[in-house]
mmCIF file of the N, C-alpha and C atoms, coordinates in Angstrom:
data_MODEL
# 
_entry.id   MODEL 
# 
loop_
_atom_site.group_PDB 
_atom_site.id 
_atom_site.type_symbol 
_atom_site.label_atom_id 
_atom_site.label_alt_id 
_atom_site.label_comp_id 
_atom_site.label_asym_id 
_atom_site.label_entity_id 
_atom_site.label_seq_id 
_atom_site.pdbx_PDB_ins_code 
_atom_site.Cartn_x 
_atom_site.Cartn_y 
_atom_site.Cartn_z 
_atom_site.occupancy 
_atom_site.B_iso_or_equiv 
_atom_site.pdbx_formal_charge 
_atom_site.auth_seq_id 
_atom_site.auth_comp_id 
_atom_site.auth_asym_id 
_atom_site.auth_atom_id 
_atom_site.pdbx_PDB_model_num 
ATOM 1   N N  . UNK A 1 1  ? 89.943  74.361 25.316 1.00 0.00 ? 1  UNK A N  1 
ATOM 2   C CA . UNK A 1 1  ? 91.008  75.115 25.957 1.00 0.00 ? 1  UNK A CA 1 
ATOM 3   C C  . UNK A 1 1  ? 90.713  75.199 27.457 1.00 0.00 ? 1  UNK A C  1 
ATOM 4   N N  . UNK A 1 2  ? 91.704  74.917 28.277 1.00 0.00 ? 2  UNK A N  1 
ATOM 5   C CA . UNK A 1 2  ? 91.502  74.953 29.720 1.00 0.00 ? 2  UNK A CA 1 
ATOM 6   C C  . UNK A 1 2  ? 91.424  76.386 30.220 1.00 0.00 ? 2  UNK A C  1 
ATOM 7   N N  . UNK A 1 3  ? 90.902  76.545 31.421 1.00 0.00 ? 3  UNK A N  1 
ATOM 8   C CA . UNK A 1 3  ? 90.801  77.876 32.021 1.00 0.00 ? 3  UNK A CA 1 
ATOM 9   C C  . UNK A 1 3  ? 92.163  78.533 32.124 1.00 0.00 ? 3  UNK A C  1 
ATOM 10  N N  . UNK A 1 4  ? 93.169  77.756 32.506 1.00 0.00 ? 4  UNK A N  1 
ATOM 11  C CA . UNK A 1 4  ? 94.527  78.302 32.631 1.00 0.00 ? 4  UNK A CA 1 
ATOM 12  C C  . UNK A 1 4  ? 95.013  78.800 31.277 1.00 0.00 ? 4  UNK A C  1 
ATOM 13  N N  . UNK A 1 5  ? 94.776  78.035 30.226 1.00 0.00 ? 5  UNK A N  1 
ATOM 14  C CA . UNK A 1 5  ? 95.222  78.444 28.896 1.00 0.00 ? 5  UNK A CA 1 
ATOM 15  C C  . UNK A 1 5  ? 94.489  79.690 28.415 1.00 0.00 ? 5  UNK A C  1 
ATOM 16  N N  . UNK A 1 6  ? 93.191  79.784 28.699 1.00 0.00 ? 6  UNK A N  1 
ATOM 17  C CA . UNK A 1 6  ? 92.418  80.969 28.318 1.00 0.00 ? 6  UNK A CA 1 
ATOM 18  C C  . UNK A 1 6  ? 92.960  82.191 29.044 1.00 0.00 ? 6  UNK A C  1 
ATOM 19  N N  . UNK A 1 7  ? 93.191  82.050 30.342 1.00 0.00 ? 7  UNK A N  1 
ATOM 20  C CA . UNK A 1 7  ? 93.723  83.162 31.133 1.00 0.00 ? 7  UNK A CA 1 
ATOM 21  C C  . UNK A 1 7  ? 95.108  83.566 30.634 1.00 0.00 ? 7  UNK A C  1 
ATOM 22  N N  . UNK A 1 8  ? 95.951  82.570 30.360 1.00 0.00 ? 8  UNK A N  1 
ATOM 23  C CA . UNK A 1 8  ? 97.305  82.844 29.889 1.00 0.00 ? 8  UNK A CA 1 
ATOM 24  C C  . UNK A 1 8  ? 97.283  83.564 28.545 1.00 0.00 ? 8  UNK A C  1 
ATOM 25  N N  . UNK A 1 9  ? 96.452  83.096 27.626 1.00 0.00 ? 9  UNK A N  1 
ATOM 26  C CA . UNK A 1 9  ? 96.361  83.733 26.311 1.00 0.00 ? 9  UNK A CA 1 
ATOM 27  C C  . UNK A 1 9  ? 95.907  85.186 26.441 1.00 0.00 ? 9  UNK A C  1 
ATOM 28  N N  . UNK A 1 10 ? 94.923  85.432 27.309 1.00 0.00 ? 10 UNK A N  1 
ATOM 29  C CA . UNK A 1 10 ? 94.436  86.801 27.508 1.00 0.00 ? 10 UNK A CA 1 
ATOM 30  C C  . UNK A 1 10 ? 95.530  87.680 28.110 1.00 0.00 ? 10 UNK A C  1 
ATOM 31  N N  . UNK A 1 11 ? 96.257  87.152 29.077 1.00 0.00 ? 11 UNK A N  1 
ATOM 32  C CA . UNK A 1 11 ? 97.331  87.923 29.716 1.00 0.00 ? 11 UNK A CA 1 
ATOM 33  C C  . UNK A 1 11 ? 98.432  88.250 28.712 1.00 0.00 ? 11 UNK A C  1 
ATOM 34  N N  . UNK A 1 12 ? 98.759  87.312 27.845 1.00 0.00 ? 12 UNK A N  1 
ATOM 35  C CA . UNK A 1 12 ? 99.808  87.550 26.853 1.00 0.00 ? 12 UNK A CA 1 
ATOM 36  C C  . UNK A 1 12 ? 99.396  88.615 25.837 1.00 0.00 ? 12 UNK A C  1 
ATOM 37  N N  . UNK A 1 13 ? 98.109  88.637 25.471 1.00 0.00 ? 13 UNK A N  1 
ATOM 38  C CA . UNK A 1 13 ? 97.649  89.662 24.526 1.00 0.00 ? 13 UNK A CA 1 
ATOM 39  C C  . UNK A 1 13 ? 97.772  91.060 25.118 1.00 0.00 ? 13 UNK A C  1 
ATOM 40  N N  . UNK A 1 14 ? 97.627  91.177 26.443 1.00 0.00 ? 14 UNK A N  1 
ATOM 41  C CA . UNK A 1 14 ? 97.712  92.477 27.108 1.00 0.00 ? 14 UNK A CA 1 
ATOM 42  C C  . UNK A 1 14 ? 99.152  92.865 27.450 1.00 0.00 ? 14 UNK A C  1 
ATOM 43  N N  . UNK A 1 15 ? 100.078 91.931 27.377 1.00 0.00 ? 15 UNK A N  1 
ATOM 44  C CA . UNK A 1 15 ? 101.460 92.201 27.783 1.00 0.00 ? 15 UNK A CA 1 
ATOM 45  C C  . UNK A 1 15 ? 102.121 93.191 26.829 1.00 0.00 ? 15 UNK A C  1 
ATOM 46  N N  . UNK A 1 16 ? 102.987 94.075 27.367 1.00 0.00 ? 16 UNK A N  1 
ATOM 47  C CA . UNK A 1 16 ? 103.658 95.047 26.502 1.00 0.00 ? 16 UNK A CA 1 
ATOM 48  C C  . UNK A 1 16 ? 104.630 94.394 25.515 1.00 0.00 ? 16 UNK A C  1 
ATOM 49  N N  . UNK A 1 17 ? 105.194 93.260 25.874 1.00 0.00 ? 17 UNK A N  1 
ATOM 50  C CA . UNK A 1 17 ? 106.131 92.537 25.013 1.00 0.00 ? 17 UNK A CA 1 
ATOM 51  C C  . UNK A 1 17 ? 105.700 91.075 24.943 1.00 0.00 ? 17 UNK A C  1 
ATOM 52  N N  . UNK A 1 18 ? 104.649 90.767 24.175 1.00 0.00 ? 18 UNK A N  1 
ATOM 53  C CA . UNK A 1 18 ? 104.082 89.415 24.196 1.00 0.00 ? 18 UNK A CA 1 
ATOM 54  C C  . UNK A 1 18 ? 105.060 88.305 23.837 1.00 0.00 ? 18 UNK A C  1 
ATOM 55  N N  . UNK A 1 19 ? 106.002 88.555 22.930 1.00 0.00 ? 19 UNK A N  1 
ATOM 56  C CA . UNK A 1 19 ? 106.945 87.494 22.550 1.00 0.00 ? 19 UNK A CA 1 
ATOM 57  C C  . UNK A 1 19 ? 107.861 87.112 23.707 1.00 0.00 ? 19 UNK A C  1 
ATOM 58  N N  . UNK A 1 20 ? 108.280 88.078 24.492 1.00 0.00 ? 20 UNK A N  1 
ATOM 59  C CA . UNK A 1 20 ? 109.132 87.784 25.643 1.00 0.00 ? 20 UNK A CA 1 
ATOM 60  C C  . UNK A 1 20 ? 108.334 87.107 26.748 1.00 0.00 ? 20 UNK A C  1 
ATOM 61  N N  . UNK A 1 21 ? 107.080 87.497 26.919 1.00 0.00 ? 21 UNK A N  1 
ATOM 62  C CA . UNK A 1 21 ? 106.256 86.916 27.979 1.00 0.00 ? 21 UNK A CA 1 
ATOM 63  C C  . UNK A 1 21 ? 105.933 85.457 27.707 1.00 0.00 ? 21 UNK A C  1 
ATOM 64  N N  . UNK A 1 22 ? 105.752 85.098 26.448 1.00 0.00 ? 22 UNK A N  1 
ATOM 65  C CA . UNK A 1 22 ? 105.374 83.719 26.153 1.00 0.00 ? 22 UNK A CA 1 
ATOM 66  C C  . UNK A 1 22 ? 106.460 82.746 26.593 1.00 0.00 ? 22 UNK A C  1 
ATOM 67  N N  . UNK A 1 23 ? 107.725 83.155 26.518 1.00 0.00 ? 23 UNK A N  1 
ATOM 68  C CA . UNK A 1 23 ? 108.803 82.279 26.981 1.00 0.00 ? 23 UNK A CA 1 
ATOM 69  C C  . UNK A 1 23 ? 108.732 82.083 28.480 1.00 0.00 ? 23 UNK A C  1 
ATOM 70  N N  . UNK A 1 24 ? 108.475 83.143 29.236 1.00 0.00 ? 24 UNK A N  1 
ATOM 71  C CA . UNK A 1 24 ? 108.421 83.000 30.684 1.00 0.00 ? 24 UNK A CA 1 
ATOM 72  C C  . UNK A 1 24 ? 107.218 82.168 31.111 1.00 0.00 ? 24 UNK A C  1 
ATOM 73  N N  . UNK A 1 25 ? 106.123 82.239 30.349 1.00 0.00 ? 25 UNK A N  1 
ATOM 74  C CA . UNK A 1 25 ? 104.962 81.400 30.651 1.00 0.00 ? 25 UNK A CA 1 
ATOM 75  C C  . UNK A 1 25 ? 105.308 79.939 30.402 1.00 0.00 ? 25 UNK A C  1 
ATOM 76  N N  . UNK A 1 26 ? 106.025 79.666 29.322 1.00 0.00 ? 26 UNK A N  1 
ATOM 77  C CA . UNK A 1 26 ? 106.432 78.289 29.029 1.00 0.00 ? 26 UNK A CA 1 
ATOM 78  C C  . UNK A 1 26 ? 107.330 77.747 30.121 1.00 0.00 ? 26 UNK A C  1 
ATOM 79  N N  . UNK A 1 27 ? 108.254 78.556 30.592 1.00 0.00 ? 27 UNK A N  1 
ATOM 80  C CA . UNK A 1 27 ? 109.141 78.143 31.678 1.00 0.00 ? 27 UNK A CA 1 
ATOM 81  C C  . UNK A 1 27 ? 108.325 77.876 32.937 1.00 0.00 ? 27 UNK A C  1 
ATOM 82  N N  . UNK A 1 28 ? 107.347 78.724 33.197 1.00 0.00 ? 28 UNK A N  1 
ATOM 83  C CA . UNK A 1 28 ? 106.484 78.533 34.365 1.00 0.00 ? 28 UNK A CA 1 
ATOM 84  C C  . UNK A 1 28 ? 105.678 77.251 34.275 1.00 0.00 ? 28 UNK A C  1 
ATOM 85  N N  . UNK A 1 29 ? 105.133 76.947 33.100 1.00 0.00 ? 29 UNK A N  1 
ATOM 86  C CA . UNK A 1 29 ? 104.371 75.704 32.903 1.00 0.00 ? 29 UNK A CA 1 
ATOM 87  C C  . UNK A 1 29 ? 105.277 74.494 33.102 1.00 0.00 ? 29 UNK A C  1 
ATOM 88  N N  . UNK A 1 30 ? 106.488 74.574 32.542 1.00 0.00 ? 30 UNK A N  1 
ATOM 89  C CA . UNK A 1 30 ? 107.445 73.476 32.652 1.00 0.00 ? 30 UNK A CA 1 
ATOM 90  C C  . UNK A 1 30 ? 107.821 73.242 34.118 1.00 0.00 ? 30 UNK A C  1 
ATOM 91  N N  . UNK A 1 31 ? 108.094 74.325 34.830 1.00 0.00 ? 31 UNK A N  1 
ATOM 92  C CA . UNK A 1 31 ? 108.451 74.227 36.248 1.00 0.00 ? 31 UNK A CA 1 
ATOM 93  C C  . UNK A 1 31 ? 107.297 73.646 37.048 1.00 0.00 ? 31 UNK A C  1 
ATOM 94  N N  . UNK A 1 32 ? 106.096 74.140 36.796 1.00 0.00 ? 32 UNK A N  1 
ATOM 95  C CA . UNK A 1 32 ? 104.909 73.645 37.504 1.00 0.00 ? 32 UNK A CA 1 
ATOM 96  C C  . UNK A 1 32 ? 104.741 72.144 37.288 1.00 0.00 ? 32 UNK A C  1 
ATOM 97  N N  . UNK A 1 33 ? 104.799 71.713 36.043 1.00 0.00 ? 33 UNK A N  1 
ATOM 98  C CA . UNK A 1 33 ? 104.613 70.291 35.739 1.00 0.00 ? 33 UNK A CA 1 
ATOM 99  C C  . UNK A 1 33 ? 105.699 69.440 36.382 1.00 0.00 ? 33 UNK A C  1 
ATOM 100 N N  . UNK A 1 34 ? 106.940 69.885 36.297 1.00 0.00 ? 34 UNK A N  1 
ATOM 101 C CA . UNK A 1 34 ? 108.052 69.133 36.878 1.00 0.00 ? 34 UNK A CA 1 
ATOM 102 C C  . UNK A 1 34 ? 107.894 68.998 38.387 1.00 0.00 ? 34 UNK A C  1 
ATOM 103 N N  . UNK A 1 35 ? 107.560 70.091 39.056 1.00 0.00 ? 35 UNK A N  1 
ATOM 104 C CA . UNK A 1 35 ? 107.390 70.053 40.515 1.00 0.00 ? 35 UNK A CA 1 
ATOM 105 C C  . UNK A 1 35 ? 106.216 69.158 40.910 1.00 0.00 ? 35 UNK A C  1 
ATOM 106 N N  . UNK A 1 36 ? 105.115 69.256 40.178 1.00 0.00 ? 36 UNK A N  1 
ATOM 107 C CA . UNK A 1 36 ? 103.964 68.402 40.494 1.00 0.00 ? 36 UNK A CA 1 
ATOM 108 C C  . UNK A 1 36 ? 104.304 66.925 40.326 1.00 0.00 ? 36 UNK A C  1 
ATOM 109 N N  . UNK A 1 37 ? 104.996 66.588 39.245 1.00 0.00 ? 37 UNK A N  1 
ATOM 110 C CA . UNK A 1 37 ? 105.372 65.186 39.030 1.00 0.00 ? 37 UNK A CA 1 
ATOM 111 C C  . UNK A 1 37 ? 106.331 64.702 40.111 1.00 0.00 ? 37 UNK A C  1 
ATOM 112 N N  . UNK A 1 38 ? 107.302 65.522 40.459 1.00 0.00 ? 38 UNK A N  1 
ATOM 113 C CA . UNK A 1 38 ? 108.251 65.137 41.505 1.00 0.00 ? 38 UNK A CA 1 
ATOM 114 C C  . UNK A 1 38 ? 107.576 64.994 42.859 1.00 0.00 ? 38 UNK A C  1 
ATOM 115 N N  . UNK A 1 39 ? 106.476 65.710 43.066 1.00 0.00 ? 39 UNK A N  1 
ATOM 116 C CA . UNK A 1 39 ? 105.739 65.623 44.332 1.00 0.00 ? 39 UNK A CA 1 
ATOM 117 C C  . UNK A 1 39 ? 104.796 64.422 44.358 1.00 0.00 ? 39 UNK A C  1 
ATOM 118 N N  . UNK A 1 40 ? 104.740 63.675 43.242 1.00 0.00 ? 40 UNK A N  1 
ATOM 119 C CA . UNK A 1 40 ? 103.920 62.473 43.217 1.00 0.00 ? 40 UNK A CA 1 
ATOM 120 C C  . UNK A 1 40 ? 102.525 62.665 42.650 1.00 0.00 ? 40 UNK A C  1 
ATOM 121 N N  . UNK A 1 41 ? 102.253 63.808 42.066 1.00 0.00 ? 41 UNK A N  1 
ATOM 122 C CA . UNK A 1 41 ? 100.948 64.032 41.443 1.00 0.00 ? 41 UNK A CA 1 
ATOM 123 C C  . UNK A 1 41 ? 100.824 63.093 40.249 1.00 0.00 ? 41 UNK A C  1 
ATOM 124 N N  . UNK A 1 42 ? 99.704  62.392 40.130 1.00 0.00 ? 42 UNK A N  1 
ATOM 125 C CA . UNK A 1 42 ? 99.539  61.471 38.995 1.00 0.00 ? 42 UNK A CA 1 
ATOM 126 C C  . UNK A 1 42 ? 99.698  62.188 37.653 1.00 0.00 ? 42 UNK A C  1 
ATOM 127 N N  . UNK A 1 43 ? 100.310 61.498 36.699 1.00 0.00 ? 43 UNK A N  1 
ATOM 128 C CA . UNK A 1 43 ? 100.595 62.098 35.396 1.00 0.00 ? 43 UNK A CA 1 
ATOM 129 C C  . UNK A 1 43 ? 99.313  62.566 34.718 1.00 0.00 ? 43 UNK A C  1 
ATOM 130 N N  . UNK A 1 44 ? 98.226  61.824 34.849 1.00 0.00 ? 44 UNK A N  1 
ATOM 131 C CA . UNK A 1 44 ? 97.000  62.240 34.159 1.00 0.00 ? 44 UNK A CA 1 
ATOM 132 C C  . UNK A 1 44 ? 96.456  63.554 34.726 1.00 0.00 ? 44 UNK A C  1 
ATOM 133 N N  . UNK A 1 45 ? 96.695  63.809 36.006 1.00 0.00 ? 45 UNK A N  1 
ATOM 134 C CA . UNK A 1 45 ? 96.257  65.069 36.607 1.00 0.00 ? 45 UNK A CA 1 
ATOM 135 C C  . UNK A 1 45 ? 97.103  66.230 36.076 1.00 0.00 ? 45 UNK A C  1 
ATOM 136 N N  . UNK A 1 46 ? 98.419  66.031 36.018 1.00 0.00 ? 46 UNK A N  1 
ATOM 137 C CA . UNK A 1 46 ? 99.318  67.060 35.480 1.00 0.00 ? 46 UNK A CA 1 
ATOM 138 C C  . UNK A 1 46 ? 98.963  67.329 34.019 1.00 0.00 ? 46 UNK A C  1 
ATOM 139 N N  . UNK A 1 47 ? 98.713  66.283 33.273 1.00 0.00 ? 47 UNK A N  1 
ATOM 140 C CA . UNK A 1 47 ? 98.353  66.413 31.865 1.00 0.00 ? 47 UNK A CA 1 
ATOM 141 C C  . UNK A 1 47 ? 97.093  67.256 31.690 1.00 0.00 ? 47 UNK A C  1 
ATOM 142 N N  . UNK A 1 48 ? 96.091  67.005 32.523 1.00 0.00 ? 48 UNK A N  1 
ATOM 143 C CA . UNK A 1 48 ? 94.846  67.784 32.462 1.00 0.00 ? 48 UNK A CA 1 
ATOM 144 C C  . UNK A 1 48 ? 95.105  69.251 32.803 1.00 0.00 ? 48 UNK A C  1 
ATOM 145 N N  . UNK A 1 49 ? 95.920  69.496 33.830 1.00 0.00 ? 49 UNK A N  1 
ATOM 146 C CA . UNK A 1 49 ? 96.214  70.880 34.233 1.00 0.00 ? 49 UNK A CA 1 
ATOM 147 C C  . UNK A 1 49 ? 96.931  71.650 33.120 1.00 0.00 ? 49 UNK A C  1 
ATOM 148 N N  . UNK A 1 50 ? 97.782  70.949 32.367 1.00 0.00 ? 50 UNK A N  1 
ATOM 149 C CA . UNK A 1 50 ? 98.518  71.594 31.278 1.00 0.00 ? 50 UNK A CA 1 
ATOM 150 C C  . UNK A 1 50 ? 97.671  71.754 30.023 1.00 0.00 ? 50 UNK A C  1 
ATOM 151 N N  . UNK A 1 51 ? 96.529  71.077 29.978 1.00 0.00 ? 51 UNK A N  1 
ATOM 152 C CA . UNK A 1 51 ? 95.676  71.153 28.796 1.00 0.00 ? 51 UNK A CA 1 
ATOM 153 C C  . UNK A 1 51 ? 96.125  70.248 27.664 1.00 0.00 ? 51 UNK A C  1 
ATOM 154 N N  . UNK A 1 52 ? 96.949  69.250 27.980 1.00 0.00 ? 52 UNK A N  1 
ATOM 155 C CA . UNK A 1 52 ? 97.391  68.314 26.958 1.00 0.00 ? 52 UNK A CA 1 
ATOM 156 C C  . UNK A 1 52 ? 96.222  67.428 26.543 1.00 0.00 ? 52 UNK A C  1 
ATOM 157 N N  . UNK A 1 53 ? 96.155  67.120 25.259 1.00 0.00 ? 53 UNK A N  1 
ATOM 158 C CA . UNK A 1 53 ? 95.053  66.307 24.750 1.00 0.00 ? 53 UNK A CA 1 
ATOM 159 C C  . UNK A 1 53 ? 95.204  64.834 25.120 1.00 0.00 ? 53 UNK A C  1 
ATOM 160 N N  . UNK A 1 54 ? 96.432  64.419 25.434 1.00 0.00 ? 54 UNK A N  1 
ATOM 161 C CA . UNK A 1 54 ? 96.682  63.021 25.797 1.00 0.00 ? 54 UNK A CA 1 
ATOM 162 C C  . UNK A 1 54 ? 97.802  62.952 26.831 1.00 0.00 ? 54 UNK A C  1 
ATOM 163 N N  . UNK A 1 55 ? 97.712  61.970 27.702 1.00 0.00 ? 55 UNK A N  1 
ATOM 164 C CA . UNK A 1 55 ? 98.741  61.769 28.724 1.00 0.00 ? 55 UNK A CA 1 
ATOM 165 C C  . UNK A 1 55 ? 100.079 61.453 28.061 1.00 0.00 ? 55 UNK A C  1 
ATOM 166 N N  . UNK A 1 56 ? 100.033 60.814 26.906 1.00 0.00 ? 56 UNK A N  1 
ATOM 167 C CA . UNK A 1 56 ? 101.279 60.465 26.212 1.00 0.00 ? 56 UNK A CA 1 
ATOM 168 C C  . UNK A 1 56 ? 102.106 61.708 25.872 1.00 0.00 ? 56 UNK A C  1 
ATOM 169 N N  . UNK A 1 57 ? 101.444 62.812 25.577 1.00 0.00 ? 57 UNK A N  1 
ATOM 170 C CA . UNK A 1 57 ? 102.171 64.051 25.296 1.00 0.00 ? 57 UNK A CA 1 
ATOM 171 C C  . UNK A 1 57 ? 102.938 64.512 26.539 1.00 0.00 ? 57 UNK A C  1 
ATOM 172 N N  . UNK A 1 58 ? 102.275 64.467 27.675 1.00 0.00 ? 58 UNK A N  1 
ATOM 173 C CA . UNK A 1 58 ? 102.918 64.848 28.935 1.00 0.00 ? 58 UNK A CA 1 
ATOM 174 C C  . UNK A 1 58 ? 104.088 63.920 29.229 1.00 0.00 ? 58 UNK A C  1 
ATOM 175 N N  . UNK A 1 59 ? 103.885 62.637 29.009 1.00 0.00 ? 59 UNK A N  1 
ATOM 176 C CA . UNK A 1 59 ? 104.938 61.659 29.267 1.00 0.00 ? 59 UNK A CA 1 
ATOM 177 C C  . UNK A 1 59 ? 106.163 61.909 28.376 1.00 0.00 ? 59 UNK A C  1 
ATOM 178 N N  . UNK A 1 60 ? 105.941 62.265 27.118 1.00 0.00 ? 60 UNK A N  1 
ATOM 179 C CA . UNK A 1 60 ? 107.053 62.516 26.213 1.00 0.00 ? 60 UNK A CA 1 
ATOM 180 C C  . UNK A 1 60 ? 107.875 63.729 26.650 1.00 0.00 ? 60 UNK A C  1 
ATOM 181 N N  . UNK A 1 61 ? 107.182 64.786 27.083 1.00 0.00 ? 61 UNK A N  1 
ATOM 182 C CA . UNK A 1 61 ? 107.864 66.030 27.448 1.00 0.00 ? 61 UNK A CA 1 
ATOM 183 C C  . UNK A 1 61 ? 108.571 65.917 28.796 1.00 0.00 ? 61 UNK A C  1 
ATOM 184 N N  . UNK A 1 62 ? 107.951 65.216 29.739 1.00 0.00 ? 62 UNK A N  1 
ATOM 185 C CA . UNK A 1 62 ? 108.456 65.190 31.117 1.00 0.00 ? 62 UNK A CA 1 
ATOM 186 C C  . UNK A 1 62 ? 109.002 63.836 31.536 1.00 0.00 ? 62 UNK A C  1 
ATOM 187 N N  . UNK A 1 63 ? 109.343 62.979 30.586 1.00 0.00 ? 63 UNK A N  1 
ATOM 188 C CA . UNK A 1 63 ? 109.844 61.632 30.900 1.00 0.00 ? 63 UNK A CA 1 
ATOM 189 C C  . UNK A 1 63 ? 111.106 61.666 31.753 1.00 0.00 ? 63 UNK A C  1 
ATOM 190 N N  . UNK A 1 64 ? 111.922 62.693 31.609 1.00 0.00 ? 64 UNK A N  1 
ATOM 191 C CA . UNK A 1 64 ? 113.171 62.770 32.373 1.00 0.00 ? 64 UNK A CA 1 
ATOM 192 C C  . UNK A 1 64 ? 112.924 62.887 33.874 1.00 0.00 ? 64 UNK A C  1 
ATOM 193 N N  . UNK A 1 65 ? 111.730 63.312 34.269 1.00 0.00 ? 65 UNK A N  1 
ATOM 194 C CA . UNK A 1 65 ? 111.402 63.456 35.687 1.00 0.00 ? 65 UNK A CA 1 
ATOM 195 C C  . UNK A 1 65 ? 111.063 62.095 36.293 1.00 0.00 ? 65 UNK A C  1 
ATOM 196 N N  . UNK A 1 66 ? 110.597 61.181 35.476 1.00 0.00 ? 66 UNK A N  1 
ATOM 197 C CA . UNK A 1 66 ? 110.045 59.921 35.975 1.00 0.00 ? 66 UNK A CA 1 
ATOM 198 C C  . UNK A 1 66 ? 111.045 58.877 36.444 1.00 0.00 ? 66 UNK A C  1 
ATOM 199 N N  . UNK A 1 67 ? 112.293 58.805 35.976 1.00 0.00 ? 67 UNK A N  1 
ATOM 200 C CA . UNK A 1 67 ? 113.202 57.771 36.491 1.00 0.00 ? 67 UNK A CA 1 
ATOM 201 C C  . UNK A 1 67 ? 113.381 57.828 38.011 1.00 0.00 ? 67 UNK A C  1 
ATOM 202 N N  . UNK A 1 68 ? 113.508 59.024 38.566 1.00 0.00 ? 68 UNK A N  1 
ATOM 203 C CA . UNK A 1 68 ? 113.618 59.142 40.022 1.00 0.00 ? 68 UNK A CA 1 
ATOM 204 C C  . UNK A 1 68 ? 112.355 58.646 40.698 1.00 0.00 ? 68 UNK A C  1 
ATOM 205 N N  . UNK A 1 69 ? 111.232 58.897 40.072 1.00 0.00 ? 69 UNK A N  1 
ATOM 206 C CA . UNK A 1 69 ? 109.962 58.453 40.643 1.00 0.00 ? 69 UNK A CA 1 
ATOM 207 C C  . UNK A 1 69 ? 109.868 56.927 40.629 1.00 0.00 ? 69 UNK A C  1 
ATOM 208 N N  . UNK A 1 70 ? 110.435 56.283 39.603 1.00 0.00 ? 70 UNK A N  1 
ATOM 209 C CA . UNK A 1 70 ? 110.423 54.823 39.545 1.00 0.00 ? 70 UNK A CA 1 
ATOM 210 C C  . UNK A 1 70 ? 111.250 54.228 40.680 1.00 0.00 ? 70 UNK A C  1 
ATOM 211 N N  . UNK A 1 71 ? 112.374 54.851 40.978 1.00 0.00 ? 71 UNK A N  1 
ATOM 212 C CA . UNK A 1 71 ? 113.221 54.396 42.082 1.00 0.00 ? 71 UNK A CA 1 
ATOM 213 C C  . UNK A 1 71 ? 112.478 54.525 43.406 1.00 0.00 ? 71 UNK A C  1 
ATOM 214 N N  . UNK A 1 72 ? 111.817 55.660 43.587 1.00 0.00 ? 72 UNK A N  1 
ATOM 215 C CA . UNK A 1 72 ? 111.041 55.884 44.812 1.00 0.00 ? 72 UNK A CA 1 
ATOM 216 C C  . UNK A 1 72 ? 109.889 54.887 44.927 1.00 0.00 ? 72 UNK A C  1 
ATOM 217 N N  . UNK A 1 73 ? 109.214 54.618 43.813 1.00 0.00 ? 73 UNK A N  1 
ATOM 218 C CA . UNK A 1 73 ? 108.097 53.674 43.824 1.00 0.00 ? 73 UNK A CA 1 
ATOM 219 C C  . UNK A 1 73 ? 108.576 52.268 44.188 1.00 0.00 ? 73 UNK A C  1 
ATOM 220 N N  . UNK A 1 74 ? 109.723 51.874 43.655 1.00 0.00 ? 74 UNK A N  1 
ATOM 221 C CA . UNK A 1 74 ? 110.276 50.555 43.973 1.00 0.00 ? 74 UNK A CA 1 
ATOM 222 C C  . UNK A 1 74 ? 110.648 50.467 45.450 1.00 0.00 ? 74 UNK A C  1 
ATOM 223 N N  . UNK A 1 75 ? 111.227 51.520 45.988 1.00 0.00 ? 75 UNK A N  1 
ATOM 224 C CA . UNK A 1 75 ? 111.593 51.531 47.406 1.00 0.00 ? 75 UNK A CA 1 
ATOM 225 C C  . UNK A 1 75 ? 110.343 51.482 48.287 1.00 0.00 ? 75 UNK A C  1 
ATOM 226 N N  . UNK A 1 76 ? 109.312 52.205 47.911 1.00 0.00 ? 76 UNK A N  1 
ATOM 227 C CA . UNK A 1 76 ? 108.066 52.198 48.677 1.00 0.00 ? 76 UNK A CA 1 
ATOM 228 C C  . UNK A 1 76 ? 107.436 50.806 48.663 1.00 0.00 ? 76 UNK A C  1 
ATOM 229 N N  . UNK A 1 77 ? 107.394 50.184 47.495 1.00 0.00 ? 77 UNK A N  1 
ATOM 230 C CA . UNK A 1 77 ? 106.830 48.840 47.394 1.00 0.00 ? 77 UNK A CA 1 
ATOM 231 C C  . UNK A 1 77 ? 107.644 47.853 48.225 1.00 0.00 ? 77 UNK A C  1 
ATOM 232 N N  . UNK A 1 78 ? 108.973 47.974 48.149 1.00 0.00 ? 78 UNK A N  1 
ATOM 233 C CA . UNK A 1 78 ? 109.813 47.092 48.962 1.00 0.00 ? 78 UNK A CA 1 
ATOM 234 C C  . UNK A 1 78 ? 109.550 47.257 50.446 1.00 0.00 ? 78 UNK A C  1 
ATOM 235 N N  . UNK A 1 79 ? 109.411 48.479 50.904 1.00 0.00 ? 79 UNK A N  1 
ATOM 236 C CA . UNK A 1 79 ? 109.128 48.740 52.320 1.00 0.00 ? 79 UNK A CA 1 
ATOM 237 C C  . UNK A 1 79 ? 107.764 48.165 52.714 1.00 0.00 ? 79 UNK A C  1 
ATOM 238 N N  . UNK A 1 80 ? 106.780 48.303 51.849 1.00 0.00 ? 80 UNK A N  1 
ATOM 239 C CA . UNK A 1 80 ? 105.446 47.755 52.140 1.00 0.00 ? 80 UNK A CA 1 
ATOM 240 C C  . UNK A 1 80 ? 105.467 46.248 52.217 1.00 0.00 ? 80 UNK A C  1 
ATOM 241 N N  . UNK A 1 81 ? 106.189 45.616 51.309 1.00 0.00 ? 81 UNK A N  1 
ATOM 242 C CA . UNK A 1 81 ? 106.249 44.152 51.306 1.00 0.00 ? 81 UNK A CA 1 
ATOM 243 C C  . UNK A 1 81 ? 107.025 43.602 52.505 1.00 0.00 ? 81 UNK A C  1 
ATOM 244 N N  . UNK A 1 82 ? 108.065 44.303 52.928 1.00 0.00 ? 82 UNK A N  1 
ATOM 245 C CA . UNK A 1 82 ? 108.865 43.847 54.059 1.00 0.00 ? 82 UNK A CA 1 
ATOM 246 C C  . UNK A 1 82 ? 108.183 44.132 55.397 1.00 0.00 ? 82 UNK A C  1 
ATOM 247 N N  . UNK A 1 83 ? 107.257 45.054 55.411 1.00 0.00 ? 83 UNK A N  1 
ATOM 248 C CA . UNK A 1 83 ? 106.563 45.411 56.651 1.00 0.00 ? 83 UNK A CA 1 
ATOM 249 C C  . UNK A 1 83 ? 105.508 44.361 57.024 1.00 0.00 ? 83 UNK A C  1 
ATOM 250 N N  . UNK A 1 84 ? 105.171 43.513 56.094 1.00 0.00 ? 84 UNK A N  1 
ATOM 251 C CA . UNK A 1 84 ? 104.100 42.527 56.363 1.00 0.00 ? 84 UNK A CA 1 
ATOM 252 C C  . UNK A 1 84 ? 104.646 41.208 56.773 1.00 0.00 ? 84 UNK A C  1 
# 
């Protein structure tokens, strides 16, 4: 279990309404992962931060974020190749 997950689990146990808090934590994790991926953070780094056991799990959940990244990667490669 990652440090973030341990801290989150402890915070949820202390929360006055743990069932409601768990949803907001999930939304926060989802937002964090989406923003990191959109900012160009490597998928394996995001996967580690989320505590996923495999990068494939992260890819399955956040695949919708990656099409825009593929377009950006293609444009970057094109610019690099044309600059030479």
